[in-house]
C-alpha positions as CSV (number, residue, x, y, z in Angstrom):
1,M,9.1,-108.0,42.2
2,K,8.2,-108.3,38.5
3,S,5.8,-105.3,38.7
4,T,8.5,-103.2,40.4
5,I,11.1,-104.1,37.7
6,L,8.4,-103.3,35.0
7,R,7.8,-99.9,36.5
8,I,11.6,-99.2,36.7
9,H,12.0,-100.4,33.2
10,I,9.2,-98.0,31.9
11,W,10.7,-95.0,33.8
12,L,14.2,-95.8,32.6
13,G,12.9,-96.0,29.1
14,V,11.3,-92.6,29.4
15,L,14.4,-91.0,30.9
16,V,16.7,-92.6,28.3
17,S,14.5,-91.9,25.3
18,V,14.9,-88.1,25.5
19,P,18.7,-87.9,25.0
20,V,18.6,-90.9,22.6
21,L,15.9,-89.1,20.5
22,A,18.1,-85.9,20.5
23,W,21.1,-87.9,19.5
24,A,19.2,-89.7,16.7
25,V,17.7,-86.5,15.3
26,S,21.1,-84.7,15.4
27,G,22.6,-87.7,13.6
28,F,19.9,-87.5,11.0
29,L,20.6,-83.8,10.4
30,Y,24.3,-84.6,9.9
31,A,23.4,-87.2,7.2
32,L,21.5,-84.5,5.2
33,P,23.8,-82.9,2.7
34,N,25.0,-79.3,3.6
35,T,22.6,-79.1,6.6
36,V,25.4,-79.1,9.2
37,E,28.5,-77.0,8.5
38,G,31.4,-79.1,7.7
39,G,29.2,-81.7,6.0
40,K,30.6,-80.8,2.6
41,V,34.1,-82.3,2.0
42,E,36.4,-80.5,-0.4
43,V,39.7,-81.8,-1.7
44,I,42.7,-79.9,-0.2
45,D,44.8,-78.0,-2.7
46,R,48.2,-79.0,-1.3
47,S,50.0,-76.5,-3.6
48,R,48.4,-73.6,-1.6
49,V,49.5,-74.9,1.8
50,R,52.5,-72.7,2.8
51,V,52.3,-72.7,6.6
52,A,53.6,-75.7,8.6
53,P,51.5,-77.2,11.3
54,V,53.9,-76.0,14.1
55,E,53.8,-72.5,12.7
56,A,50.0,-72.6,12.6
57,I,49.9,-73.6,16.3
58,E,52.4,-70.8,17.2
59,N,50.2,-68.3,15.3
60,A,47.1,-69.4,17.1
61,N,48.9,-69.1,20.5
62,R,50.0,-65.5,19.6
63,F,46.5,-64.7,18.5
64,A,45.1,-65.9,21.9
65,D,48.0,-64.3,23.8
66,R,48.5,-67.6,25.7
67,E,49.4,-71.3,25.2
68,L,46.2,-72.9,23.9
69,P,45.3,-76.5,24.9
70,T,45.3,-77.8,21.3
71,T,44.0,-81.3,21.1
72,A,43.6,-81.5,17.4
73,L,44.9,-79.6,14.3
74,T,43.0,-80.3,11.1
75,L,43.7,-79.2,7.6
76,L,40.6,-78.4,5.6
77,M,39.2,-76.4,2.8
78,R,36.9,-73.6,3.8
79,D,35.4,-71.2,1.3
80,G,37.9,-72.4,-1.3
81,A,41.0,-71.7,0.8
82,P,43.1,-74.1,2.9
83,Y,42.8,-73.6,6.7
84,Y,44.1,-75.3,9.8
85,Q,41.5,-75.7,12.5
86,S,43.0,-75.7,15.9
87,I,40.7,-77.4,18.4
88,G,41.1,-77.3,22.2
89,G,39.5,-79.1,25.1
90,M,36.5,-81.2,24.2
91,G,36.3,-79.5,20.7
92,A,33.6,-76.9,21.4
93,D,35.8,-73.9,20.5
94,S,38.3,-73.6,17.6
95,I,40.5,-71.1,15.8
96,L,41.1,-71.0,12.1
97,I,44.6,-70.4,10.7
98,N,44.9,-69.7,7.0
99,A,47.4,-72.3,5.6
100,E,48.5,-69.9,2.9
101,T,49.0,-66.7,4.8
102,G,49.2,-67.7,8.4
103,E,46.4,-65.2,9.3
104,V,44.4,-66.3,12.4
105,L,40.7,-65.8,13.0
106,K,38.2,-67.0,15.5
107,T,35.9,-69.6,14.0
108,P,32.6,-67.9,13.1
109,Q,29.4,-68.9,14.9
110,P,27.8,-71.9,13.3
111,N,24.2,-71.9,12.0
112,A,21.3,-73.1,14.1
113,A,21.3,-76.7,12.6
114,T,25.1,-77.1,13.3
115,R,24.7,-75.7,16.9
116,F,21.8,-78.2,17.6
117,F,23.9,-81.0,16.1
118,R,26.9,-80.2,18.3
119,Q,24.8,-79.6,21.5
120,A,22.6,-82.7,21.1
121,H,25.1,-85.1,19.6
122,F,28.1,-84.3,21.7
123,Y,26.5,-82.8,24.8
124,Y,28.4,-79.6,24.5
125,F,25.6,-77.8,26.5
126,A,26.8,-79.7,29.6
127,G,30.2,-78.0,29.7
128,S,32.4,-79.7,32.3
129,W,29.6,-82.2,33.0
130,Q,29.7,-83.6,29.5
131,V,31.5,-86.8,30.3
132,T,29.5,-87.3,33.5
133,L,26.2,-87.0,31.6
134,L,27.3,-89.3,28.9
135,L,28.3,-91.9,31.4
136,L,25.1,-91.5,33.4
137,F,22.8,-91.8,30.4
138,S,24.9,-94.8,29.1
139,A,24.4,-96.5,32.5
140,L,20.7,-95.8,32.5
141,A,20.4,-97.2,29.0
142,A,22.2,-100.3,30.1
143,L,19.9,-100.7,33.1
144,S,16.9,-100.2,30.9
145,A,18.2,-102.9,28.4
146,A,19.0,-105.3,31.3
147,S,15.6,-104.9,32.9
148,G,13.9,-105.4,29.5
149,I,15.9,-108.6,28.9
150,Y,15.0,-109.8,32.4
151,L,11.3,-109.1,31.8
152,N,11.4,-111.0,28.5
153,I,13.1,-114.0,30.1
154,I,10.4,-114.0,32.8
155,Y,7.7,-113.7,30.2
156,W,8.9,-116.4,27.8
157,F,10.2,-118.9,30.3
158,G,7.8,-118.1,33.1
159,G,4.3,-116.9,32.5
160,A,3.9,-117.4,28.8
161,A,5.2,-121.0,28.8
162,K,3.0,-121.8,31.7
163,K,-0.1,-120.4,29.9
164,R,0.8,-122.3,26.7
165,T,1.0,-125.5,28.7
166,E,-2.4,-124.9,30.3
167,F,-4.0,-124.0,27.0
168,A,-2.6,-127.2,25.4
169,E,-4.0,-129.4,28.2
170,E,-7.6,-128.0,27.8
């Protein structure tokens, strides 16, 4: 049974290591200054904000010609101007609303580092399977950790202790 659990543990480790590596590398990219768009934080010039949040959402809905599923509305500085960023769904797509003029524009495509960060870190590539994949890999990681703990317990309280006792008796 121990050898079967060891094989399962090794294969789980291989399966889980790929998404964990992508997650770690994408997190490292985010930690590097100005590598990922949005990594630079500018202080918002409140005196330039003339559009209310409700008006910004209405402008975004008119721009899209439908009611958008806005889940977050963030005020930020972009290229020296205040903008609301209207995010819908799981956050993959957004619309920018100029907080001074109310002008609406689709958020420009991010650079390659930002795309990699979002895809690898938040599983945007998975679309509607995003939550399912996150839960699946979390469960696999938990199984890998549990099997590793089991194998350590067996080693330290089973075989290794027995070998130490036999060595001490000689």
